[in-house]
N, C-alpha and C positions, 0 to 999 in steps of 0.2 A: 504494500500500500504506500502511495506517495505521501510524504509529509507536506505541510503547507508550503514550505519554501520550494520544494521540487515541483509542486503543482503550479506555482507561480511561474517558474522557469519554463515549464511545458507550455503554458498558455501564452507566455510572451514569445516563445518560439513559433507557435501557431500564427500569431499576429505578424511576426517577421516574415514568415514564409508566404502567407496568403494575402497580405494587405500592403504591398509596396505602394499602391495607390488606392486608397479606399474607394474612390469613385469608379476605378476600373474593376475592382472586386465586386462592387454592387452591380455593375453592368454584366459581369460574368454570371452572377447569381440570377439576374433577370433573364439572361439567355438560357440558363438551365430550366427555369420555369417555362419559358416559351417552348423549348425543345420537348419537355414532357407533354405539354398541351398539344404540340404538333403531332407527336407520335400517336397520342390518343386519338386525335382527329383523323389521322390517316388510317388507323385501324377500324374506325367506325364508318367514315364517309367514303363512298366509292369515288373512283377517278372521274366518272362522268358527272357526278353531282357536285363535287368539290369546287370547281371554278365558279359556278353560279352562286353557291352558298357564300363563299369567301368574298366574291365581288360585290354581292348585295350588301353585306355587312360593312365592307370598306367604304362603299359609296354613301351608305347611311351615316357613318361616322365622319366622313369627309365634310359633310354639310356643317358640322359643328366648327370646322376649322377654316371654312371658306372666307368668312369675314376677316379672319386674322391676316389674310393675304392682301387685303386692301383692294380687292376687285381689279386685278390686272386686266389690261386690254388686249395683249398679244400673248402668244404661246411663249415667246422669248422672255417677256417680262414675268410671266407665270413661273417658269422654271427658275429664274433668278431669285424670285421671292420664296419659292419652295426651298431652295438651297440655303436660304438664310435661317430657316427654322428647322429643317430636317437634315439628317446626316447623309447628304448625297452631293456629289459634285458632277454636274452635267457638262457635256461637250457636244456641240453641234457636229454631226457627221456629214449630213447633207440636208436638203430642204425637207425631207420626210423622215429622217432618222436622227437619233441622238444617243450618246454613250453615257452610261451611268458608272461613275467611279466612287470610291470611298463609301461603299455601302456596308452597313453593319451586318446585313443578312449573310454576306459571304463569310464573315468571321464566325457567325453562329453555325453555318453549314459545315465549315471545316472542323470546328471544335466539337459540335454535338451530333455530327453525322446526319445532317438534314440535307436533302437533295436540293440542288439549284432548280429554280422554276417551279417549286412546290408551293404549299399554302402561304408561306411568308412572302414570296415574290408576287403571288397572285393578290395578296392583300395590298402590298405597296402599289402594284399596278392599278388596282381598283381605286385607290386614292387619287393617283395621277389622272386616271381616266375621268373621274368626276370633275376634277379641276379643269381639264382640257375641254370637257363638255360645256362648262360654264363660260369659257373664253371663246371657243370656236363653234359652238352649237352642238345639238344633241347627236348629230351624225358623226361627229369626230370620235376617234377611237385611239387607244394606246395599246400596243402589244409588245411583249418581250420576244424579240426575234431570236436572239442568241444569248442565253445566260452563260457567263464564264467566270473563271476564278478571279481574274484581275479586273474585268469590266463586263458590262452587259450592254448589248445593242438593242435599242427599242425603236419601234416604228410608230409613225403618226399616220392616221387615215383621215382624210377630209380636214386636215390641218397642216400648216407648214411653218418651218423655221426659216425666216428670211434674212437673218443676220447671225453673226457669231454671238455667243453668250458672254456677258461680262461678269465673270466669277473668279474668285480666288480660292485655292484649295484651303480647307479648314485646318487650323492648328490641331494638335492632339487634344488639348483641353476642350476646344470647341467641338471636336468630333465626339468625345466622350459624353459631353453634356447633351448634345443633340441626339446621339444614339440612345442615351438613357430615356429621354423623353419620348422618342419614337417607339422604342421597344415597349415602354409602358402602354402606349396606345395600341401597339400590335398585339400584345398579350391579351388585353381586354377585347380586342377584335376577334382573336381566335376563340376565346371563351364564349363570346356572344354567338359565334358561328356554331359552336358545339350545342349551345342551348337551343338555337333555332332548329337543330336537327333532332336531338334526343330529349330536349326538355330538362326537367329537374333531375333526371338520372345523371346529368352531367356532374353533379356533386360527387357521386360515387366514383366515377371514372377519374376525376381530378384528385380525389383523396388517395386513390390507389397509385396514381402517377406520382404525386408529390411525395408520399411516404416511401415509395420504392427508391426514388432518387435520393431522398434524405438518408435512407439506410445504407445505400451504396457509398455516399459521401462520408458517412460516419467511420468508414474503414480507415481513413487517413488520420483520424483523431484518436487520442488516448482514451482509455476507459476510466471512468470515475464511479465512485460509490454514492456520492452525495449529489442531490439535484442542483444545489447551488454551484458546485464545481462544473457540472455538466452544462449548466446555463451559461457560465462564464466562458467555457470553451466554445460553445455555439456562437456566442457574441463575437468572440475573436475570429471565428471562421466565417461568419456571414456578413458582418459589417452592415447590417441593415437597421439596427436600432442602437441607441446610445447607452445601453445597459440599464435601462429603467426597469428593474425587477423588484417587485414588492411582494411581501408575504401578507396575505389577508385571510384570516380564519383558517390557518393551517394550509392554505393553498398558495401557489406562486402565480402571480399575474405579470405577464410580459407586456410592456408598452412599446409599440412601434412608433418611435419618435423621430428617427433620422430621415427617412424617406417616405414619400407618399407614392403609391403605385397606381395612381389614377383613381378610378371609381371606388372609393373606400367603402361605400355601403354595399358593394356588390358581393353577395354571399359566396359566389363561385370563386372569385379570386381569393377571398378569405379562406375558403376551403383548401385551395392549393397551397397557400402560405402556411397555414398551421399544420397541414399534413406533412409538409417538408420538414418542419421543425420536429414534428412527432417522430419521423424516421431518424433524424439526427440524434435526438435525445434517447430514443429507444436503443440505438446502436451503441451509444456512449455508455449508457447505464446497464446494458445487457438485460433489459427487461422492458416489457411493453409500458409505454407512458401514455396515459389517457389525457388528451387535450380537449378542453371544453371551449368552443368559440364564444367570445363575448360580443358586444356590439361593435362591429368593425367600423362604424362611423365615428367612434371615439378613439382615444389614444390606446385604450386597452384592446389587445388583440386576442390573446389566448390565456387560458387558465390551466395550470398543471396540477393535477391531483395526484 
């Protein structure tokens, strides 16, 4: 059994290994959540149905962001404004094609074994498609012609790029921030897509997906006997809350205070979040840990019994 000083050294070593850049670590964790949801989505939804389901959800969510773009008048102006808020760098290829670089989806595909051109790419395309429709009319269309490791070639139908784009490649800090915001949006989009197909049973699938990934990730962490030590190790590993852990009536309450994952009242994301922590804690403590979700619209996220 580790004494208090040795436990402290172990936890500090976890922090040193997994959190060189806290923002990057939180981005990786969010990517893991997305990968779990994507794999679940692909297991349930057929190839024929998937594009329509994802595209409809993406276009619906894009409506919420249209006003943020300031109503651009041309496709060139549109892509320039999209690049200001989203983690993408666009280049004009010709008058009906453009290239997408610096896309976080490729990072996820490589790290989490997700295919190019799958649900994540379809979701991003659905967003752009809606925006292009608003600028060039309802007959305009965006398609991913050739997804690739370094860049993707996209085509425009019934819309044209008449000049070069005035863009600068984002810095690493800008890319991380934009990627985090976009992936929050994407995760919620994937969950909404699942709900549209299978309804409330989505919670069961997400719980299984999250707890399985959490259990797998716990293998890189040391085992502890006390819940307090396990919680501190999870804090060091996840970097998604600021360590606000309180004991109330013999139970431990975790408060998610560092980051917001978008729609906090959404019970489906809350399920994915606490099931992942359940898997981590169960693996660290070598016993099943029961987590009770609290009101996800408040700071309190889960209760450990």
